[in-house]
C-alpha positions in Angstrom: 60.4 44.3 46.2 63.9 46.7 45.0 65.8 47.9 47.8 66.0 51.3 47.6 69.2 51.5 49.7 72.1 53.5 48.0 75.1 53.2 50.9 74.8 51.2 53.9 77.9 51.5 56.9 78.1 49.5 59.4 79.6 49.2 62.4 82.8 51.5 61.3 85.4 52.0 63.2 88.4 54.4 62.5 91.3 56.5 63.8 94.4 58.5 62.0 96.4 56.9 64.8 96.4 53.7 67.3 94.2 53.7 70.1 92.7 57.4 68.9 89.4 56.3 67.5 87.4 59.1 65.7 84.7 56.4 64.7 83.8 53.4 66.6 80.6 51.3 66.1 79.3 54.0 63.5 76.2 53.3 61.3 74.8 55.1 58.3 72.4 54.6 55.6 71.3 56.7 52.8 68.1 55.8 50.8 66.6 56.8 47.6 65.7 60.4 47.7 67.4 60.9 51.0 68.7 64.5 51.4 70.8 64.0 54.3 72.7 66.8 56.5 76.2 65.7 58.7 76.7 67.8 61.4 79.3 67.8 64.2 82.2 69.9 66.0 85.4 70.4 63.9 87.8 67.5 63.8 84.6 65.0 64.7 85.3 63.0 61.3 82.7 64.1 58.9 84.9 64.5 56.0 86.6 61.4 57.1 83.4 59.3 56.3 82.6 61.1 53.0 86.4 59.5 52.4 85.5 56.2 53.6 82.4 56.1 51.7 84.8 56.7 48.5 87.6 54.0 49.6 89.8 57.1 49.8 90.3 55.8 53.8 89.8 52.1 54.8 88.3 51.5 58.5 89.7 49.4 60.8 86.4 47.5 61.0 82.7 47.3 60.0 81.4 47.0 56.1 80.3 49.0 53.6 78.1 48.1 51.1 77.5 50.5 48.4 74.2 50.6 45.6 73.8 46.8 46.8 77.3 45.7 46.7 79.7 44.9 49.5 82.9 47.1 48.9 86.3 45.8 50.2 89.0 46.6 47.5 89.8 49.2 45.5 88.5 47.8 42.3 84.9 47.9 44.1 85.6 51.2 45.2 86.7 52.5 41.4 83.4 51.4 40.2 81.6 53.5 42.9 83.6 56.6 42.2 82.3 56.9 38.9 78.4 57.0 40.2 79.2 59.0 43.6 80.3 62.9 43.0 82.6 64.4 45.8 83.0 68.2 46.3 85.2 69.1 48.2 85.6 71.7 50.6 88.5 73.9 48.9 87.3 74.0 45.0 91.6 74.4 44.7 92.0 71.0 45.5 89.4 69.8 42.8 90.9 72.4 40.4 94.2 71.5 38.8 94.0 71.7 34.6 95.4 74.8 33.0 91.7 76.0 31.5 88.4 75.4 33.4 87.2 73.1 30.3 89.6 70.9 30.6 89.4 70.3 34.6 85.6 69.9 33.5 86.2 67.3 31.0 89.1 65.5 32.8 86.4 63.7 34.7 84.6 62.1 31.6 88.2 61.4 30.1 89.1 59.3 33.2 86.0 57.2 32.8 86.9 56.2 29.3 85.2 59.0 27.2 86.6 59.8 24.0 88.3 63.3 23.6 85.8 65.0 21.8 82.8 62.8 23.7 84.4 64.4 27.3 84.8 68.2 25.8 81.2 68.5 24.0 80.1 67.1 27.9 81.9 69.5 29.6 80.7 72.3 27.6 77.1 71.1 27.7 77.9 71.3 31.6 79.1 74.4 31.7 76.3 75.8 29.5 73.8 74.0 31.7 75.3 76.0 35.0 75.5 79.2 33.0 79.6 79.6 33.5 80.5 78.8 29.4 82.1 82.1 29.3 85.0 80.6 31.9 85.8 77.8 29.6 88.9 79.6 28.7 90.1 81.0 32.2 92.5 79.4 34.2 90.9 77.8 37.3 93.5 80.1 39.8 92.5 83.5 38.6 88.6 82.5 38.9 87.1 84.3 41.9 86.0 82.2 45.0 82.2 81.6 43.7 83.7 80.9 40.2 85.9 78.3 41.5 83.1 76.7 43.7 80.5 76.6 40.8 83.5 75.4 38.2 84.0 72.6 41.0 80.3 71.4 40.8 80.8 71.6 37.0 83.7 68.7 37.2 81.4 66.3 39.2 78.2 66.7 37.5 80.3 66.0 34.0 80.6 62.6 35.2 76.9 62.4 35.7 76.6 61.1 39.3 73.8 59.6 41.0 75.1 60.5 44.3 76.2 63.8 45.5 78.5 64.4 48.5 79.2 68.4 49.6 81.7 69.2 51.9 80.7 72.7 53.5 79.8 74.1 49.8 78.9 77.2 50.7 82.2 78.3 52.6 83.6 81.7 51.5 80.4 82.5 49.2 78.4 85.4 49.3 74.3 85.6 49.6 74.1 85.6 46.1 76.4 82.6 45.0 75.0 80.8 47.6 71.3 81.3 46.2 72.7 80.2 42.9 74.7 77.1 44.1 71.6 75.9 46.3 69.0 76.1 43.2 71.5 74.4 40.7 72.0 71.3 43.2 68.4 71.2 43.8 67.0 71.3 40.3 69.7 68.1 39.1 68.3 64.7 39.3 70.2 62.8 41.9 69.3 59.7 43.6 70.6 60.6 46.9 72.8 63.6 48.7 74.9 64.3 51.8 75.7 67.8 52.8 78.5 68.6 55.2 78.2 72.3 56.7 77.6 74.6 59.4 75.3 76.9 57.5 72.0 76.6 59.3 70.3 78.4 56.2 71.6 76.2 53.4 71.0 72.9 55.4 67.7 74.0 56.0 66.9 74.1 52.5 68.8 71.4 51.2 68.5 68.7 53.7 65.3 67.0 54.6 67.2 64.5 57.5 69.8 65.6 60.3 72.4 63.6 61.4 75.4 64.6 64.2 78.5 63.1 64.3 79.5 62.7 68.0 80.9 60.6 70.3 82.1 58.6 67.4 78.7 57.7 66.2 76.1 59.2 64.4 72.9 60.2 66.2 69.5 61.8 64.5 68.3 64.7 65.4 65.3 66.9 65.0 65.2 69.5 62.0 
């Protein structure tokens, strides 16, 4: 029988300062088809959890296994980052190139695609998301909603199997939020994890809710 588990965190401990743990004995599992919302107060460690999954932060204890492989070293996580996309809470943390097209092509280029292949993939993604008209625009001149969709395009260009979304609707109007939800729901993902305080977007995108409280994740009713 094929294991459908995509991400497993066991007994994770982490603290930014000695003696001040924000996670202790935390367990998390994402299975094929899961759409999980992570809830919790500001500062509870929700974004930190995403960074641990991607190896951007190293836990003080516990084990991480992703796509059936134990992840210990930077080299393990480099491969994982090609398959798991993270959309940051602040789009400006994700956009840094002179034009939108270059930003969207950056990921494929970094993964080893030839320049013409990366540009073609970026154009395809921008077209699929209906934002081809932004190709030559400077990211810093975009509206908040445009930046959010472009940051999503930079991740989609890398063809992720799992998507991690950190407060995706922050600063968006209702129309842009609706569009973002439809784009994400139509994308063929194996799994999705979303951090959000927006109960409406959680209701539309998540099938399971976990609360990060007292340094652990606990399941709560919908």
